[in-house]
N, C-alpha and C positions, 0 to 999 in steps of 0.2 A: 406163748404168752400168757401170764396169769391173768385171772378174771379180775375185773375192778372190784375193790374191796367197798362192801357197801358199809356205811357209817352206823355204828352201833351205840346209842345212848345209855350211859350205864342206867340202873335202876337203883333208887333210894327211895324206898316206899314211905310216904306221907299219909297219915291217917287223917281224912278231914270228915268231920261229925257234925251233924245238925240234924234237928227234928227226929231224932232216934235213928238217923240213918248213916251210914258209913261208906264213904267213898276211899279207895287206895289211890294216889297219885303217884306213880313211880316216877315222874319227870318234873315233880314240882321245883326241883334244884335248878333247874334251867331258868329260872325266874330270877336272874340277876346279872345283867350286864355288864358289872364290875368284876365279876369273878372269871379269872384267865381260864378256867377249866371249860366254862361256858363258851367262852369265845372260841377255846380251842376246838370244841365239839362244831359249832357253827361255822367255823374255818372248815373243817371236815368235809360237811354238808356242802359247802360252796364248790369245795375241790371235787367232790363226787359229781355236784351237777355240771361242772365244766368239762370234767372228763368223758361224762357220759353224753353230752350233747357236742362233744369236739367235732363229731362228724357233719355236724350241721351248721359248722361256723361260716362256710361258703353260703350257703343258704340264707342264713342271718344278714349277712353281707349283704347279698343280692336283695332281700326284701328290704333291708334299711336304704340302700341306695335308691331303690324303686320308690319307696315311699316319700323319701326326700326328694327325689326328682319331680314329684306332683306338686310340691311346695314352692310357692314363690317366694324365695329367699329374701328379697329385697321389698317385702310387704309392709303394707301400713294400714291403721286402722282409718275409719271415716270419722276426720275431725268433727267435734261436738263444742257447743259455744256456752260458755259459762263465764258470766260478769266481764264481758267484752273482750275475752280471750278465746282462741280456739286449741282445743287440746286434742293431740293424736298421740298414738302409739306406732312406733315402726320397727321392723327387723332390717338389719343390715346382712348383705350377701355373706355366708358362711358364719355368721355370728350366732352364739345359742340364746342370747337374752335380749328384751327389748330395750329400745331407747324411748323415754318419755319427754315431748316437746311441746311446746305452745308458740302462737302467733298472736300479736297484738291486733284487735279490731277486724282486720282483713284476711282472708285465706293467703293471699298472696305476698303477705307481709314476710319480713325475716323471720327464719325458725329460731328458736331459743331453745337449746336443751335443757331442759330440767334434771334428768337423771339418765344417765347411760350404765346401765346395768351391766353390761360388758366389762365396763371399766371396775365397776363396783363388785364383781364377783371374782376377781383376779384373788388368787391364793385361797379361795373356798372350794372345798368339794361340793356344796350346794348351795344355792343361793336364791332368796326370792324377796322381792321388793312388795311391802306391804301396801296398804292405804295410802294414798297422796292426800292430804288436806291441804287446800290453799286458802290463804286468810282472805277476806272480805275486799282488802283493798289490792290482793294480788302479789304482795310483796314478800310474802312469808309462806313456806310449806312445812307440814310436819309429814313424816314419812317412817314406814316401818320396815326393818330388814330382819329376814331368818335366815341363818348362816348354817343351822342344824337340822332342819327339817322337823321340828317338833310342834311348828304352828306358835312360838314362842317368840315374839317380836322385840326388837330392840327398837325405841321411837327416838327419832333424831330430827332436829331442827335446822331449816335451810333458809338464808337470806337469799332470795331470788333475784335483789337488786344487786348484791356485793358477789353473790355465789359463796359466801362463807357457809361451811357447815359447822354449828356450834358444837362444843364439846359436850354439852348435856346429853346424856344417853339415860333414857327411861327403860328399864329391862321388865320381862314378863308382862309383856301387854299382848293386844289381839291384833295389833299392827296399824289401827287407825284413830283418827282424833276428830274432835269437832270444834271449829272456832266460834267464839262470842263474836258480836257487832264490833267491838272495841279494838280488834285486829292485835290484841295482845293476850287476851286469855284464850286458851284451849282447854277441852276436857279430853280425857281417854281411859280405857278400860284396862285393868290389870289382871292377871291370873294368879290364882293360887300357886305357888311353885310345885307343889306336889300333885294336886288333883287336876292342874291345869283348868280348873272352872274359871270362866271371868266372873267375877265376884265384887269386885270394887271399883266405883269411879272416881278419877281424881281431878282436881282442876290445877293448872300451871299457869302461871305469869310470866311472860317474857321478861327477862332480866333479873330473874330470881333463881334461887339453886332449887333442883329439883326434889332435893331433901325436904325443902319446905312446901311440897306440893300439898294440897287441902284433899283430904277425904270427903267427898260430898255424898257417896251414897255407898253401903255395905250391904250387898244381898247374904243374909246369914242362912237363908233355906238353901241347904245344899243340893236341892233337886231343882234349884233354879239358876239361869245364868243372866247376866245384866249386860246391857251395852247402850251405846248413845249416839245420836243422830240429830240434825238439822231437819225441820221440815222443810219441804221445797219452796214455800214462801218465805223462808228465811226469818220468820217472825219469833219461832220458839226453838228452844233446844230440848230435845225430850231423851228420858232414859227409861228405856224398855228392861223389864223383867220378867223372863219368860222359863216355863217349863213346857214339857211335851202337850201338858192340857191345859194350862192355865197362863194367863197374863196379868201384867200391871205395869201403869206407865206414871212418870213424874213429868213436870215441865218447868221451864223458867222462860220469862222472856229474853230473848238472843241480846237485846239492848242492856240487860241487867245481870251479867254474869255473876254478880257476887249476891245474888238473891237466893233464898231457900226454894229448893224443889218442892213443888205442889202435888200431890197424889192426884192423878186423874179420875180414876176409879179405883177402889180398892179390889186386891185380887179375891175370886171367888172359883173355887175349884171346879175346872170343868169349862170355865167360860175364857174363850181367847178373843183378844182382840188386838187391833192394830190402828196407828192413827194416821190420817193426813189432814192438812188444814188449807182452808180457803174462806177469805174475806174475815167475817166474824164468828165462824163456825168451825168446828171439829168434824171430821166424817171418818167413821168408826165401822172397820170391816170385823165381824164378830159372829160367833156362833150363840150367842144369847138367845134366851128362850127357845132352846132347842132348835136352833137353825142349823142344822147339820151340815147342810153345803153352805152355809155362810149368807149373811146378808149385810147391808150397808146401813148404819144408822148415822142419825145427824144430832148435834147438841152445840150450842153456843159456848164461846169460849170461856164465859165467866158462870156456865153451870154444866160442868163437866161429868158430875156424880150419874152413875148408870141410871139413877131413877129418872133423869131427865132427858134419856137419849130416845129419840123417837125414830119410827123406820124410815128410809130414805128410799132403798132398792130392798124390796120384799126378798124373803127366802123363797128358794124353788126347788123343789125335790128332785128334779131331772137335770140341773143345771148347778155345777160347782163354781162359786164366784171366789176367783182366785186374787185379783188385785185391783186397785182403784189408781190410776195416775192423773193428778190433777193439773190443769192449765188456766190460763185466764178466762177463756171464752168456751172452753170444752173440758169435759172427764171423760176417761176413757177406762173400760172395764175389762179385765182379762178374764174370760170364762172357760168352763170345759164342760162340753155337751156329748155325752156318749163318747167319750174318750179324746175328742178332738178339741183343738185349742180355738177359740173363738176371740176376736177384737171388736168391741162395740163402741162407738162414739155418739156422745150425747151432747148438744149444745145446751149451756147454761140457761140462756135467756129464753129459749123457744122449747126446749125439751125435746126437739127433733132429735132422732137416733138412728143410725144403721151399722150394719156389720161390714168388715173389710171381706171380700170375697175370696176365698180359697177354693180351689179345685181338685187338688190331688185326693186320693182315697185316704191317704193316711200321711200327716205331715207334721212339721214343726213351726209354730208361729209363736212370736212373744213381741211384747213391748220393749223396745231397746233403751239407750241411753236417752233421757229425755230432762236435763237440770234446768233448761230455761222454762220458766214460767210464763212468760209473756210471748207467747208464739203461737201460731195456728199450723205449724207443723209436728206431726207425730211421726216420730223415728221407730220403725219396728223391722224385725227379723223374720225371714221365711227361708225354709228349706225342707226338703223331704228325703227319704230315702236314696232318691234317685235324681234330685235336683241340688244343685250345689247352692251354697248360702248367699243370700242376697240381704244387704243392709238397704231400707227403704226409706225416704222422706216422703210423707203422706200429708199433703194439704188438707186439713178438716174441713176447710170452707168449700174449695174449689173442687176436692177431690181429686185432684191432681197427683200423681204417682212419679216421684223422681227416684230412680234406683241409683243410689249412690255408690255402690258396690257390690259386684257379683264375683264370688269366691273364683278366682282361676284355677282349673286343674292342668298342670302343664305336662308335658311328656308327648302330648300329641294323641294320644290313643283313645281318650275319654270322648265317649257319646253317651249322651243321657237315655236314647232310644235303645241302646244296647242292654239296658237293665230294666226288669220288671219288678214292681213294688204291688204289694197287695195285704189286705186286712183279714186275716181268717180269726174263725173262732172254735175253741175247742170246748167241749162239754165236761166239767169237772165231775168227780164222783158224787157229789152233792146236788147236781142238776145245773149248777150255775154255770153260763156261758163266759169263758176266759179269752179276752182278744189277745191276736199276737200280730205283729207287724213284721212283714217279710219283704227280703228282697233277694235277686239272685240275677245271673247273665241270663240273657235272652237264650242261650244256647245251651245252658244248665239243663240235665236231663231229669223229669219228675217222674221217675219210675223206681224209686226207691235205692238207687245206688249211688246218689250223691252225698258228699260229705255235708252236714249242716251244723251250725254253731249256734246253739240255742243260749242267748244272755238274759239275765233277768237281776233284779235288786229286791225290790218288793218290802221295803221297811220304812218308818218313818213318815210314809204319806209322799215319799219322793216319787216323781213319776218320770219315767224314762222315754221321752219324746222320740220319734222316729226320726233321726237327725241324719244329715249327709256326712259321709266321712271319706275323705280321700285315702286314709290309710286302709279301709275295710275293702277297697278295691282290689288290694293284692290276694285276698279271700276270694272275692267274686270272680275276679279273673281266672282263679284256678278251679272254678266250678263248685265253690261252697256257696250253700244257701245261708243266709244270715237271718236270725229271726230273733225278735225281743219279744219275751212273755211278759205281758202286761199283767202279773199276778195280783193277788189280793195282798193287801200291804202296801201299796202304791194308792195313789188318789186318781188314777187313770179314768176310773169309772165313778169319780166323787168321793166324797168323805166317808160314805159307809165301806166303799170297797177298802179303804185303809182300816177301818174301824175292825172289819171282819178279818183282818190278816195281822193281827198284834195281840198283845198279853195271851189271854187264854184262848185265842183263836190263831194262833201264829202258825199252827200247823197248816193252815189253808195255804199259806204260800208256799209250803213244800209241796205238798199233793197237787196243787195248782200246775206248779212247774212240771211235776211227773206227769199228768194229765196231758198236758201240752204235748211233751215229748210223746205219748202215746198215740194222740191225735196225729203228729207229724208222721210217725211210723205207719200207722194205720192208713194213711191217706197217700202213701208212697212218695212222700218227700224226700225220705231217709229211711234208715234200717239201723237197728242197734249198731252195726259194725261199722258205722259211719257218722253216728250222732256224737255229737261234742257238747260240754256245757261249761260254761263261764258265769262268774261272778265275782265281785270284789267287796271288802268289807262285810257289811251285813248280807250282800250277795255271796261273800265267802261262806257265810254261815249256811246259806241256802245250798251251796256246792255241797258243804260238808253232809248235811241231813240227806241230800238225794243219794249221795255216795252211800251213806249207811242203809237207806230204805230201798232204794231201787238200782242198784250198782250194775246189773245186768243190762239195763237200758243205754248205757253210754260207754263208747270206746275210750273215752278221754275226758278229762275233768280239769279246768283250770281254775285255781282259786287263789285270787290276789288278796293279799292282807286280810286272811279271812278270821272272822270273828267266831271262833269254834269251841272255846272252851267257856261257854256261857255261864255255866253256874257258878265255877270258882272265881270268875271275873266279877259278876254281878253281886258276889258275897264280899268281895274287897273293896272297901269304900275309899281306899287309899289311891286306887287306880284312875287315873284320868277319865272323866265321863260318867264313872258308873253310877252316882247318886242322881243323875240327870235323867238315867235312862229307866227308872222303875216304872214310869207311866208308858214306856214303850215295851218292856219284856215282862214287867212284875218285878217286885221285891221278893227275893228267895228267901229273905228273913220270915216270911210267910209260906206256911208248909205249901197250901194249895199252888203257888207260884214255883216253889222249889220242886215239887214233884212234876210238875207240867214243863217246867225248863230240862228238868233231867231226863225227861222222856224223849227230847229231840237234840240235846245239845251233842254236836259231833264228837267232841272228845270223850265224853262219858259214854257213848254208844258203838265205839269202834269194837268190832267184833272178830272173831276168827272165821275170816269168810274170804272170798274173791272180792277184790275192788278194780275200777278201771285204772287205765293209766293214768297218772296224775303228775300236775305240776302245780307246786305251791310256790308262791311268790310274797317275799315280805322284806321289811326294812329295820335295820337293828334300831333306828331311832325314832320309830314310829310311836305316835303319842295316842292315837286312836284305838288301834289295835296292838297291843303290845307284842313284839317280835315272838316271845316264848309262847304265845298261843298256837302258831302255826308250828313252831318248832316242836313242841310238846306232842302235837297232833300226828305230825310226820314219824316222830319217833315211836308213839304207840303203834301207828298204822304198820310200821317195819317188823316191828314184834310181832303182831297178830295176824296179819293180811297172809292167806293162803296160796295167793297167785304169783305168778312170776311177772306181772306186768310192771312197767317202770313208775317209780315214786321217786320224785325230784323237789328239793327245796332250794329255791335260788333266793339268796338272801342278800340284798343291797348292805354292804357293811357302812357306808356313806348315807343312807336315804332314810326318809320315813314314811308316813302314810301315801303320800302322794308320786312315790318315786323319785326318778333322777328329776332335777330342775330344769334344765335346759331344754330347748324345743327338739333339738334332733337326739340328745341323750334319751331322752322319752320315747324317741321313735324305736331305739335300739330295744328297749325293754318290750316292745310290743311286736318287734321283729323275732325276738326270742320265742315269744309266745305263739305266733304263726308259725314258727319253724317247728316247734313241738307238733302243734297239731298236723303240719303238712309230713313230718316224718313219719307220724302214725298212719297217715293215708299213703305214705311212698311217693307224694307228689312231690319230686325233687327238683321238678324243671324250672 
């Protein structure tokens, strides 16, 4: 039998010059999804992946059925109340997509289906329902639909009384809308068709042509995105305009949709703020006055300029203030201290306060859906690496807890006490302590012989909380240890933790991950022969960096939709998201940032050396990390790497950044990744 032919991308050298520096990109030509030769090459890679993994198909199928069997197929969300209606989402057995419904006044009332996504998805390879905005009188709905997976939603209007879906179709939107109190006017945001930046807010009036929609705001700064929302009090409609480091808001009275938006406080570079409304005041979550971990300030409705803001919740160096949720009689603070989420409840009238009690060593807790302003019940969510998710209604006055839903783990084999979780700390090369959240089966050996999957993200201040996963049980039950490395670039340990993992400190993200790996090996949790790493998107950049820097530490790496061609992408202002990313990565048009990016950009640093076994996953229609980044990276790795290890590019020719859209189809993608790891471990049981 002849050996499987490894795809070889042709070389067409393109000279890229800036700052007196020249880079040669042999695979720049792959940047054209309309080119038949490009599609032909991508199909070759896909065929190679399928041929190289066909011996694991039975394992993939077994994993898929195993994962699926743990999920309650006829599951439903906990209903929430909004404007006298109870709204919920449910799945039906054997179906991929959710059904959105509501009941009037009482939970035992007759269910009315608003949207059956299973019917709506027919004929499409990909389907996703965007935001659903219900009019104040409950009679109309605006909803968004994405059938390409580029997060470009088409807005449609449905009459909930007659069930008629109007012919109006508004393209290139973010998928959501905001109603004014007149029940006939709504606002929405549109995307630039090239960059996909959300840059315009429009007003539509029912009964008029969408061609006559009025542009009410245009965000011209290419580093900003804009969006629109209602305050929870329903008194104001707010336009937000934000970049990575700076915020600005405008507002109108919800009763006066034809009035001009008034600026709340002018943008000031480096000052971030967001707004909540209560009675006659606005409450502002902000980093103003060097409040690195944020504070809350207050100002009256008629004096919104920053000079009038006064401190309400002061800044604390050791506590990150993440959000405020306002109710009629209480307000709730979401905080993070020493990496752990905390929920604090304060009564408006007495200022009495207390924290919700959480007992696990490492866990996830969050304020859930609370659209009802006039209630004393807070809904929150809780889970941990070993504890399935719960949705809990907590009476803030009586302190009574009502568990509305506990995640069911079907199959009959799961017992919480069979698993152990802990938080450990590695010492980074600069002396900083880096936390890791870990989970494993109680029978797993901790003698260096066990396989370990280390996961991280580490960008944009996004924090990966240690949450429960029924899918992950397929790894844990086969002896894998699972570790989340809370590297710098997240906000796990506060805002400074993020600041020290971005721009000219980005290298800390990569070295933290590597130093965590070395700690895990040194402490006999695993060994280089059994250590695996995974990350997606900006976490895929992390994977590319560690592959170049310390490839000998890992037996395998999974890089999902990886952002690996950093320099070229950040120099191309036509690519979606690029200009808005300058505050995260730097602007390579400035030499200091160009040089620093080039020092870690995975594509630019591929070298003639040995690399681990690697699985690279992408989607043809990805709008966030364009498919050609991983495709070029794999082509260059194939050309230069000296080892005989596996290198696979699994490209979904129908999907984008989030992968497949159906709940079970997405499980098949995870099954592929797990099968890749288990095949490397030869754990084919």
